[in-house]
ZADO-1210 file (C-alpha; in nm, 4 decimals, padded with zeros to 6 digits):
<atoms>
<atom x="04.7295" y="-03.4361" z="-15.1388" code="UNK" pos="1"/>
<atom x="04.5664" y="-03.1613" z="-14.9376" code="UNK" pos="2"/>
<atom x="04.8353" y="-03.1223" z="-14.6636" code="UNK" pos="3"/>
<atom x="04.8077" y="-02.7618" z="-14.5512" code="UNK" pos="4"/>
<atom x="04.6070" y="-02.8367" z="-14.2357" code="UNK" pos="5"/>
<atom x="04.7349" y="-03.1931" z="-14.1826" code="UNK" pos="6"/>
<atom x="04.7813" y="-03.2779" z="-13.8186" code="UNK" pos="7"/>
<atom x="04.6233" y="-02.9499" z="-13.6933" code="UNK" pos="8"/>
<atom x="04.2811" y="-02.8951" z="-13.5302" code="UNK" pos="9"/>
<atom x="04.1711" y="-02.7514" z="-13.8670" code="UNK" pos="10"/>
<atom x="04.2391" y="-03.0796" z="-14.0474" code="UNK" pos="11"/>
<atom x="03.9135" y="-03.2015" z="-14.2239" code="UNK" pos="12"/>
<atom x="04.0720" y="-03.5205" z="-14.3786" code="UNK" pos="13"/>
<atom x="03.8015" y="-03.7896" z="-14.4138" code="UNK" pos="14"/>
<atom x="03.5293" y="-03.5465" z="-14.2970" code="UNK" pos="15"/>
<atom x="03.2103" y="-03.5144" z="-14.4968" code="UNK" pos="16"/>
<atom x="03.0827" y="-03.1516" z="-14.5415" code="UNK" pos="17"/>
<atom x="02.7474" y="-03.0869" z="-14.6958" code="UNK" pos="18"/>
<atom x="02.7024" y="-02.7371" z="-14.8554" code="UNK" pos="19"/>
<atom x="02.3709" y="-02.5887" z="-14.9557" code="UNK" pos="20"/>
<atom x="02.3736" y="-02.3020" z="-15.2058" code="UNK" pos="21"/>
<atom x="02.7133" y="-02.4402" z="-15.3053" code="UNK" pos="22"/>
<atom x="02.7370" y="-02.2536" z="-15.6336" code="UNK" pos="23"/>
<atom x="02.6664" y="-01.9152" z="-15.4877" code="UNK" pos="24"/>
<atom x="02.9275" y="-01.6408" z="-15.4268" code="UNK" pos="25"/>
<atom x="03.0145" y="-01.7569" z="-15.0780" code="UNK" pos="26"/>
<atom x="02.8986" y="-02.1141" z="-15.1212" code="UNK" pos="27"/>
<atom x="03.1743" y="-02.1677" z="-15.3733" code="UNK" pos="28"/>
<atom x="03.4274" y="-02.0252" z="-15.1374" code="UNK" pos="29"/>
<atom x="03.3161" y="-02.2487" z="-14.8565" code="UNK" pos="30"/>
<atom x="03.3461" y="-02.5548" z="-15.0829" code="UNK" pos="31"/>
<atom x="03.7007" y="-02.4611" z="-15.1884" code="UNK" pos="32"/>
<atom x="03.7892" y="-02.3861" z="-14.8304" code="UNK" pos="33"/>
<atom x="03.6780" y="-02.7222" z="-14.7025" code="UNK" pos="34"/>
<atom x="03.8413" y="-02.9080" z="-14.9857" code="UNK" pos="35"/>
<atom x="04.1674" y="-02.7251" z="-14.9026" code="UNK" pos="36"/>
<atom x="04.1561" y="-02.8777" z="-14.5519" code="UNK" pos="37"/>
<atom x="04.0972" y="-03.2271" z="-14.6902" code="UNK" pos="38"/>
<atom x="03.7152" y="-03.2654" z="-14.6608" code="UNK" pos="39"/>
<atom x="03.4988" y="-03.4666" z="-14.8896" code="UNK" pos="40"/>
<atom x="03.2084" y="-03.2627" z="-15.0222" code="UNK" pos="41"/>
<atom x="02.8414" y="-03.3029" z="-15.0857" code="UNK" pos="42"/>
<atom x="02.7398" y="-03.0028" z="-15.2997" code="UNK" pos="43"/>
<atom x="02.3751" y="-02.9004" z="-15.3174" code="UNK" pos="44"/>
<atom x="02.2066" y="-02.6194" z="-15.5230" code="UNK" pos="45"/>
<atom x="01.9170" y="-02.5720" z="-15.7637" code="UNK" pos="46"/>
<atom x="02.1289" y="-02.5514" z="-16.0827" code="UNK" pos="47"/>
<atom x="02.2688" y="-02.8922" z="-16.1700" code="UNK" pos="48"/>
<atom x="02.4835" y="-02.7478" z="-16.4502" code="UNK" pos="49"/>
<atom x="02.6595" y="-02.5057" z="-16.2181" code="UNK" pos="50"/>
<atom x="02.7077" y="-02.7826" z="-15.9663" code="UNK" pos="51"/>
<atom x="02.9004" y="-02.9894" z="-16.2207" code="UNK" pos="52"/>
<atom x="03.1178" y="-02.6830" z="-16.3089" code="UNK" pos="53"/>
<atom x="03.1975" y="-02.6418" z="-15.9413" code="UNK" pos="54"/>
<atom x="03.2692" y="-03.0114" z="-15.8958" code="UNK" pos="55"/>
<atom x="03.5114" y="-02.9876" z="-16.1860" code="UNK" pos="56"/>
<atom x="03.6734" y="-02.6744" z="-16.0409" code="UNK" pos="57"/>
<atom x="03.7310" y="-02.8578" z="-15.7067" code="UNK" pos="58"/>
<atom x="03.8616" y="-03.1643" z="-15.8743" code="UNK" pos="59"/>
<atom x="04.1117" y="-02.9607" z="-16.0604" code="UNK" pos="60"/>
<atom x="04.2333" y="-02.7668" z="-15.7544" code="UNK" pos="61"/>
<atom x="04.2155" y="-03.0550" z="-15.5056" code="UNK" pos="62"/>
<atom x="04.2293" y="-03.3866" z="-15.6934" code="UNK" pos="63"/>
<atom x="04.2193" y="-03.5976" z="-15.3765" code="UNK" pos="64"/>
<atom x="03.8866" y="-03.4557" z="-15.2712" code="UNK" pos="65"/>
<atom x="03.5727" y="-03.6716" z="-15.3294" code="UNK" pos="66"/>
<atom x="03.2839" y="-03.4538" z="-15.4324" code="UNK" pos="67"/>
<atom x="02.9207" y="-03.5496" z="-15.4814" code="UNK" pos="68"/>
<atom x="02.6832" y="-03.3090" z="-15.6382" code="UNK" pos="69"/>
<atom x="02.3026" y="-03.3172" z="-15.6151" code="UNK" pos="70"/>
<atom x="02.0282" y="-03.0755" z="-15.7089" code="UNK" pos="71"/>
<atom x="01.8796" y="-02.9439" z="-15.3841" code="UNK" pos="72"/>
<atom x="01.5728" y="-02.7367" z="-15.3298" code="UNK" pos="73"/>
<atom x="01.5824" y="-02.6395" z="-14.9633" code="UNK" pos="74"/>
<atom x="01.2127" y="-02.5295" z="-14.9732" code="UNK" pos="75"/>
<atom x="01.1173" y="-02.8994" z="-15.0133" code="UNK" pos="76"/>
<atom x="01.1614" y="-03.1270" z="-14.7130" code="UNK" pos="77"/>
<atom x="01.1818" y="-03.4344" z="-14.9447" code="UNK" pos="78"/>
<atom x="01.4700" y="-03.2724" z="-15.1342" code="UNK" pos="79"/>
<atom x="01.6611" y="-03.2071" z="-14.8110" code="UNK" pos="80"/>
<atom x="01.5944" y="-03.5651" z="-14.6907" code="UNK" pos="81"/>
<atom x="01.7133" y="-03.6971" z="-15.0246" code="UNK" pos="82"/>
<atom x="02.0544" y="-03.5191" z="-15.0102" code="UNK" pos="83"/>
<atom x="02.1031" y="-03.6219" z="-14.6455" code="UNK" pos="84"/>
<atom x="02.0396" y="-03.9754" z="-14.7351" code="UNK" pos="85"/>
<atom x="02.2833" y="-03.9569" z="-15.0262" code="UNK" pos="86"/>
<atom x="02.5495" y="-03.8316" z="-14.7759" code="UNK" pos="87"/>
<atom x="02.4779" y="-04.1334" z="-14.5508" code="UNK" pos="88"/>
<atom x="02.4686" y="-04.3843" z="-14.8433" code="UNK" pos="89"/>
<atom x="02.7824" y="-04.2572" z="-15.0092" code="UNK" pos="90"/>
<atom x="02.9912" y="-04.1694" z="-14.7044" code="UNK" pos="91"/>
<atom x="02.8155" y="-04.3276" z="-14.4058" code="UNK" pos="92"/>
<atom x="02.7847" y="-04.0029" z="-14.2158" code="UNK" pos="93"/>
<atom x="02.7570" y="-03.6278" z="-14.2170" code="UNK" pos="94"/>
<atom x="03.0302" y="-03.4455" z="-14.0194" code="UNK" pos="95"/>
<atom x="02.9301" y="-03.0829" z="-14.1027" code="UNK" pos="96"/>
<atom x="02.6649" y="-02.8831" z="-14.2787" code="UNK" pos="97"/>
<atom x="02.6986" y="-02.5271" z="-14.4126" code="UNK" pos="98"/>
<atom x="02.3595" y="-02.3719" z="-14.4986" code="UNK" pos="99"/>
<atom x="02.4546" y="-02.1142" z="-14.7578" code="UNK" pos="100"/>
<atom x="02.1351" y="-02.1241" z="-14.9695" code="UNK" pos="101"/>
<atom x="01.9593" y="-01.7914" z="-14.9504" code="UNK" pos="102"/>
<atom x="01.7658" y="-01.5257" z="-15.1312" code="UNK" pos="103"/>
<atom x="01.9544" y="-01.2036" z="-15.0868" code="UNK" pos="104"/>
<atom x="01.8195" y="-00.8818" z="-15.2515" code="UNK" pos="105"/>
<atom x="02.1014" y="-00.7701" z="-15.4741" code="UNK" pos="106"/>
<atom x="02.2390" y="-00.4282" z="-15.5447" code="UNK" pos="107"/>
<atom x="02.5200" y="-00.5193" z="-15.7819" code="UNK" pos="108"/>
<atom x="02.5320" y="-00.3367" z="-16.1188" code="UNK" pos="109"/>
<atom x="02.2437" y="-00.4526" z="-16.3323" code="UNK" pos="110"/>
<atom x="02.0303" y="-00.5823" z="-16.0458" code="UNK" pos="111"/>
<atom x="01.6599" y="-00.5363" z="-16.0610" code="UNK" pos="112"/>
<atom x="01.5717" y="-00.3192" z="-15.7656" code="UNK" pos="113"/>
<atom x="01.2273" y="-00.2237" z="-15.8904" code="UNK" pos="114"/>
<atom x="01.0587" y="-00.3873" z="-15.5909" code="UNK" pos="115"/>
<atom x="01.2987" y="-00.2404" z="-15.3331" code="UNK" pos="116"/>
<atom x="01.1174" y="00.0808" z="-15.2697" code="UNK" pos="117"/>
<atom x="00.8643" y="00.1626" z="-15.0019" code="UNK" pos="118"/>
<atom x="00.8043" y="-00.0825" z="-14.7210" code="UNK" pos="119"/>
<atom x="00.4301" y="-00.0469" z="-14.7643" code="UNK" pos="120"/>
<atom x="00.4599" y="-00.1523" z="-15.1324" code="UNK" pos="121"/>
<atom x="00.6876" y="-00.4573" z="-15.0979" code="UNK" pos="122"/>
<atom x="00.5195" y="-00.7537" z="-15.2584" code="UNK" pos="123"/>
<atom x="00.3831" y="-01.0226" z="-15.0286" code="UNK" pos="124"/>
<atom x="00.5059" y="-01.3034" z="-15.2702" code="UNK" pos="125"/>
<atom x="00.8607" y="-01.1818" z="-15.2360" code="UNK" pos="126"/>
<atom x="00.8320" y="-01.1806" z="-14.8608" code="UNK" pos="127"/>
<atom x="00.7062" y="-01.5385" z="-14.8611" code="UNK" pos="128"/>
<atom x="00.9631" y="-01.6713" z="-15.1080" code="UNK" pos="129"/>
<atom x="01.2475" y="-01.5366" z="-14.8891" code="UNK" pos="130"/>
<atom x="01.0991" y="-01.6869" z="-14.5810" code="UNK" pos="131"/>
<atom x="01.0579" y="-02.0227" z="-14.7682" code="UNK" pos="132"/>
<atom x="01.4247" y="-02.0343" z="-14.8656" code="UNK" pos="133"/>
<atom x="01.6001" y="-01.8454" z="-14.5857" code="UNK" pos="134"/>
<atom x="01.4173" y="-01.9745" z="-14.2841" code="UNK" pos="135"/>
<atom x="01.2021" y="-02.2690" z="-14.3732" code="UNK" pos="136"/>
<atom x="01.4854" y="-02.4061" z="-14.5946" code="UNK" pos="137"/>
<atom x="01.7246" y="-02.3822" z="-14.3017" code="UNK" pos="138"/>
<atom x="01.4705" y="-02.5811" z="-14.0849" code="UNK" pos="139"/>
<atom x="01.4206" y="-02.8530" z="-14.3506" code="UNK" pos="140"/>
<atom x="01.7936" y="-02.9054" z="-14.4019" code="UNK" pos="141"/>
<atom x="01.8810" y="-02.9009" z="-14.0314" code="UNK" pos="142"/>
<atom x="01.6010" y="-03.1498" z="-13.9582" code="UNK" pos="143"/>
<atom x="01.7173" y="-03.3920" z="-14.2424" code="UNK" pos="144"/>
<atom x="02.0909" y="-03.3721" z="-14.1544" code="UNK" pos="145"/>
<atom x="02.0409" y="-03.3876" z="-13.7791" code="UNK" pos="146"/>
<atom x="01.8702" y="-03.7236" z="-13.8188" code="UNK" pos="147"/>
<atom x="02.1935" y="-03.8513" z="-13.9607" code="UNK" pos="148"/>
<atom x="02.4185" y="-03.6706" z="-13.7098" code="UNK" pos="149"/>
<atom x="02.2148" y="-03.8145" z="-13.4148" code="UNK" pos="150"/>
<atom x="02.3267" y="-04.1692" z="-13.5123" code="UNK" pos="151"/>
<atom x="02.6858" y="-04.0688" z="-13.4175" code="UNK" pos="152"/>
<atom x="02.6051" y="-03.7950" z="-13.1650" code="UNK" pos="153"/>
<atom x="02.8352" y="-03.5504" z="-13.3264" code="UNK" pos="154"/>
<atom x="02.8627" y="-03.2922" z="-13.6094" code="UNK" pos="155"/>
<atom x="02.8764" y="-02.9192" z="-13.6847" code="UNK" pos="156"/>
<atom x="02.6041" y="-02.7072" z="-13.8446" code="UNK" pos="157"/>
<atom x="02.6783" y="-02.3596" z="-13.9663" code="UNK" pos="158"/>
<atom x="02.4164" y="-02.1079" z="-14.0615" code="UNK" pos="159"/>
<atom x="02.4964" y="-01.8063" z="-14.2622" code="UNK" pos="160"/>
<atom x="02.3968" y="-01.4782" z="-14.1025" code="UNK" pos="161"/>
<atom x="02.4313" y="-01.1076" z="-14.1849" code="UNK" pos="162"/>
<atom x="02.5201" y="-00.7870" z="-14.0153" code="UNK" pos="163"/>
<atom x="02.1601" y="-00.6950" z="-14.0997" code="UNK" pos="164"/>
<atom x="02.0415" y="-00.9691" z="-13.8733" code="UNK" pos="165"/>
<atom x="02.2108" y="-00.7906" z="-13.5848" code="UNK" pos="166"/>
<atom x="02.1405" y="-00.4218" z="-13.6639" code="UNK" pos="167"/>
<atom x="01.9011" y="-00.2488" z="-13.8997" code="UNK" pos="168"/>
<atom x="02.0113" y="-00.1743" z="-14.2559" code="UNK" pos="169"/>
<atom x="02.1641" y="00.1704" z="-14.3066" code="UNK" pos="170"/>
<atom x="01.9400" y="00.2698" z="-14.5953" code="UNK" pos="171"/>
<atom x="02.1507" y="00.5715" z="-14.6788" code="UNK" pos="172"/>
<atom x="02.4029" y="00.3548" z="-14.8546" code="UNK" pos="173"/>
<atom x="02.1423" y="00.2414" z="-15.1158" code="UNK" pos="174"/>
<atom x="02.0559" y="00.5985" z="-15.2243" code="UNK" pos="175"/>
<atom x="02.1938" y="00.6928" z="-15.5612" code="UNK" pos="176"/>
<atom x="02.2650" y="01.0503" z="-15.6748" code="UNK" pos="177"/>
<atom x="01.9833" y="01.1807" z="-15.8870" code="UNK" pos="178"/>
<atom x="01.7542" y="00.8951" z="-15.8005" code="UNK" pos="179"/>
<atom x="01.3908" y="01.0160" z="-15.7711" code="UNK" pos="180"/>
<atom x="01.2776" y="00.7382" z="-15.5441" code="UNK" pos="181"/>
<atom x="01.5104" y="00.5697" z="-15.3012" code="UNK" pos="182"/>
<atom x="01.5765" y="00.1969" z="-15.2995" code="UNK" pos="183"/>
<atom x="01.5806" y="00.0058" z="-14.9685" code="UNK" pos="184"/>
<atom x="01.7189" y="-00.3201" z="-14.8387" code="UNK" pos="185"/>
<atom x="01.3902" y="-00.5065" z="-14.7752" code="UNK" pos="186"/>
<atom x="01.2740" y="-00.5843" z="-14.4282" code="UNK" pos="187"/>
<atom x="01.2416" y="-00.9580" z="-14.5035" code="UNK" pos="188"/>
<atom x="01.6223" y="-01.0017" z="-14.5326" code="UNK" pos="189"/>
<atom x="01.6727" y="-00.8656" z="-14.1835" code="UNK" pos="190"/>
<atom x="01.3932" y="-01.0792" z="-14.0430" code="UNK" pos="191"/>
<atom x="01.5286" y="-01.4010" z="-14.2021" code="UNK" pos="192"/>
<atom x="01.8831" y="-01.3475" z="-14.0761" code="UNK" pos="193"/>
<atom x="01.7645" y="-01.2546" z="-13.7204" code="UNK" pos="194"/>
<atom x="01.5373" y="-01.5678" z="-13.7294" code="UNK" pos="195"/>
<atom x="01.8442" y="-01.7779" z="-13.8270" code="UNK" pos="196"/>
<atom x="02.0259" y="-01.6598" z="-13.5166" code="UNK" pos="197"/>
<atom x="01.7295" y="-01.7772" z="-13.3107" code="UNK" pos="198"/>
<atom x="01.7319" y="-02.1167" z="-13.4823" code="UNK" pos="199"/>
<atom x="02.1073" y="-02.1396" z="-13.4170" code="UNK" pos="200"/>
<atom x="02.0662" y="-02.0849" z="-13.0412" code="UNK" pos="201"/>
<atom x="01.7594" y="-02.3218" z="-13.0201" code="UNK" pos="202"/>
<atom x="01.9377" y="-02.6059" z="-13.1872" code="UNK" pos="203"/>
<atom x="02.2589" y="-02.5573" z="-12.9923" code="UNK" pos="204"/>
<atom x="02.0498" y="-02.5772" z="-12.6672" code="UNK" pos="205"/>
<atom x="01.8430" y="-02.8727" z="-12.8025" code="UNK" pos="206"/>
<atom x="02.1545" y="-03.0755" z="-12.8581" code="UNK" pos="207"/>
<atom x="02.2923" y="-03.0146" z="-12.5073" code="UNK" pos="208"/>
<atom x="02.5165" y="-03.2881" z="-12.3859" code="UNK" pos="209"/>
<atom x="02.5978" y="-03.4108" z="-12.7300" code="UNK" pos="210"/>
<atom x="02.8747" y="-03.3246" z="-12.9678" code="UNK" pos="211"/>
<atom x="02.6358" y="-03.1749" z="-13.2216" code="UNK" pos="212"/>
<atom x="02.7320" y="-02.8055" z="-13.2394" code="UNK" pos="213"/>
<atom x="02.5368" y="-02.5355" z="-13.4127" code="UNK" pos="214"/>
<atom x="02.6841" y="-02.1899" z="-13.4866" code="UNK" pos="215"/>
<atom x="02.6370" y="-01.8896" z="-13.7124" code="UNK" pos="216"/>
<atom x="02.8850" y="-01.7190" z="-13.9413" code="UNK" pos="217"/>
<atom x="02.7908" y="-01.3477" z="-14.0013" code="UNK" pos="218"/>
<atom x="02.9634" y="-01.1803" z="-14.2925" code="UNK" pos="219"/>
<atom x="02.8749" y="-00.8337" z="-14.4203" code="UNK" pos="220"/>
<atom x="02.8948" y="-00.6863" z="-14.7663" code="UNK" pos="221"/>
<atom x="03.0916" y="-00.8837" z="-15.0130" code="UNK" pos="222"/>
<atom x="03.2260" y="-00.7068" z="-15.3167" code="UNK" pos="223"/>
<atom x="03.0669" y="-00.8524" z="-15.6305" code="UNK" pos="224"/>
<atom x="03.0743" y="-00.5997" z="-15.9236" code="UNK" pos="225"/>
<atom x="02.9142" y="-00.3298" z="-15.7257" code="UNK" pos="226"/>
<atom x="02.9133" y="00.0105" z="-15.8599" code="UNK" pos="227"/>
<atom x="03.1653" y="00.2664" z="-15.7280" code="UNK" pos="228"/>
<atom x="02.9018" y="00.4813" z="-15.5630" code="UNK" pos="229"/>
<atom x="02.7614" y="00.1887" z="-15.3651" code="UNK" pos="230"/>
<atom x="03.1168" y="00.0734" z="-15.2697" code="UNK" pos="231"/>
<atom x="03.2086" y="00.4136" z="-15.1488" code="UNK" pos="232"/>
<atom x="02.8767" y="00.4484" z="-14.9415" code="UNK" pos="233"/>
<atom x="02.9187" y="00.0998" z="-14.7935" code="UNK" pos="234"/>
<atom x="03.2895" y="00.1292" z="-14.7191" code="UNK" pos="235"/>
<atom x="03.2399" y="00.4629" z="-14.5327" code="UNK" pos="236"/>
<atom x="03.0234" y="00.2705" z="-14.2881" code="UNK" pos="237"/>
<atom x="03.2871" y="00.0209" z="-14.1825" code="UNK" pos="238"/>
<atom x="03.5913" y="00.0500" z="-13.9594" code="UNK" pos="239"/>
<atom x="03.8240" y="-00.1071" z="-14.2226" code="UNK" pos="240"/>
<atom x="03.6966" y="00.1182" z="-14.4848" code="UNK" pos="241"/>
<atom x="03.6183" y="-00.1420" z="-14.7554" code="UNK" pos="242"/>
<atom x="03.3758" y="-00.4159" z="-14.8497" code="UNK" pos="243"/>
<atom x="03.4983" y="-00.7714" z="-14.7787" code="UNK" pos="244"/>
<atom x="03.6414" y="-01.0007" z="-15.0415" code="UNK" pos="245"/>
<atom x="03.4700" y="-01.3407" z="-15.0928" code="UNK" pos="246"/>
<atom x="03.7844" y="-01.5412" z="-14.9980" code="UNK" pos="247"/>
<atom x="03.8125" y="-01.3679" z="-14.6688" code="UNK" pos="248"/>
<atom x="03.5575" y="-01.6120" z="-14.5155" code="UNK" pos="249"/>
<atom x="03.7468" y="-01.9300" z="-14.6030" code="UNK" pos="250"/>
<atom x="03.9405" y="-01.9436" z="-14.2732" code="UNK" pos="251"/>
<atom x="03.6247" y="-01.8897" z="-14.0702" code="UNK" pos="252"/>
<atom x="03.4316" y="-02.1690" z="-14.2302" code="UNK" pos="253"/>
<atom x="03.7148" y="-02.4141" z="-14.1797" code="UNK" pos="254"/>
<atom x="03.7391" y="-02.3111" z="-13.8170" code="UNK" pos="255"/>
<atom x="03.3624" y="-02.3601" z="-13.7641" code="UNK" pos="256"/>
<atom x="03.3299" y="-02.7033" z="-13.9190" code="UNK" pos="257"/>
<atom x="03.6558" y="-02.8414" z="-13.7735" code="UNK" pos="258"/>
<atom x="03.7708" y="-02.9476" z="-13.4278" code="UNK" pos="259"/>
<atom x="03.9412" y="-02.6045" z="-13.3918" code="UNK" pos="260"/>
<atom x="03.5994" y="-02.4830" z="-13.2689" code="UNK" pos="261"/>
<atom x="03.5173" y="-02.7920" z="-13.0607" code="UNK" pos="262"/>
<atom x="03.4141" y="-02.5838" z="-12.7546" code="UNK" pos="263"/>
<atom x="03.1853" y="-02.3486" z="-12.9488" code="UNK" pos="264"/>
<atom x="02.8159" y="-02.3840" z="-12.9913" code="UNK" pos="265"/>
<atom x="02.5262" y="-02.1422" z="-13.0026" code="UNK" pos="266"/>
<atom x="02.7640" y="-01.8684" z="-13.1038" code="UNK" pos="267"/>
<atom x="02.7818" y="-01.6143" z="-13.3780" code="UNK" pos="268"/>
<atom x="03.1179" y="-01.5510" z="-13.5480" code="UNK" pos="269"/>
<atom x="03.0897" y="-01.1926" z="-13.6746" code="UNK" pos="270"/>
<atom x="03.3243" y="-01.0892" z="-13.9549" code="UNK" pos="271"/>
<atom x="03.1940" y="-00.7485" z="-14.0842" code="UNK" pos="272"/>
<atom x="03.4887" y="-00.5172" z="-14.1080" code="UNK" pos="273"/>
<atom x="03.3733" y="-00.3508" z="-13.7855" code="UNK" pos="274"/>
<atom x="03.0324" y="-00.2607" z="-13.9044" code="UNK" pos="275"/>
<atom x="02.8427" y="-00.3581" z="-13.5941" code="UNK" pos="276"/>
<atom x="03.1099" y="-00.2159" z="-13.3642" code="UNK" pos="277"/>
<atom x="03.0128" y="00.1373" z="-13.4530" code="UNK" pos="278"/>
</atoms>
């Protein structure tokens, strides 16, 4: 049994946690974290095959956890309604939602950065696709799951932010030695993450005098097979002198979806190695 948090404010035994973007780098960590605290999981993502692999991984590590996997396209309101209804049908409620689905321009080794050059040449279709997933997708999922949460008057919603939603990207860290034309972190990423903070505060205020809480978790750069030049550039910009590891956000997500954060709403939990403190 999952006993590590039993009897503490972090205990998620019997709770139902829905995670979008569940097979992503951090989505997987969030799922494993919630399972470790005893939660039952509803896993949503575009790739059904990867969802089944994640479900098997969770079952192996936490055999007492009930997991339900469903293909989810957050750009479609009907897909969000369907997974919310599946939660209610299967478990009778939704206790927490973690919106981890996102388009994040990647700079890992082998990533295609051909469009990440001049601001004036960034394709409009890439701007729109990011808005569709990162902002409109968050709206669709919140709308669908809040309909279920309103029936009990309680629940926790967590949006995933970024240090680049708080400060502008330091474009110097993306420059490579010998590179003729510099690559940039696209503007749309900052716009989306800043917009999510606004949605967080709006929903928290909207659900005033209820126990429906809405918060944001803001990580920064997570190491994922990045090249040494990028790692060095990024690390030099942080107080702790390194990128984060993906498992370093597990405790934060358990805190935000559990009763341990019961007096927290409309807030942004920043875990960025000190990036925004400088």
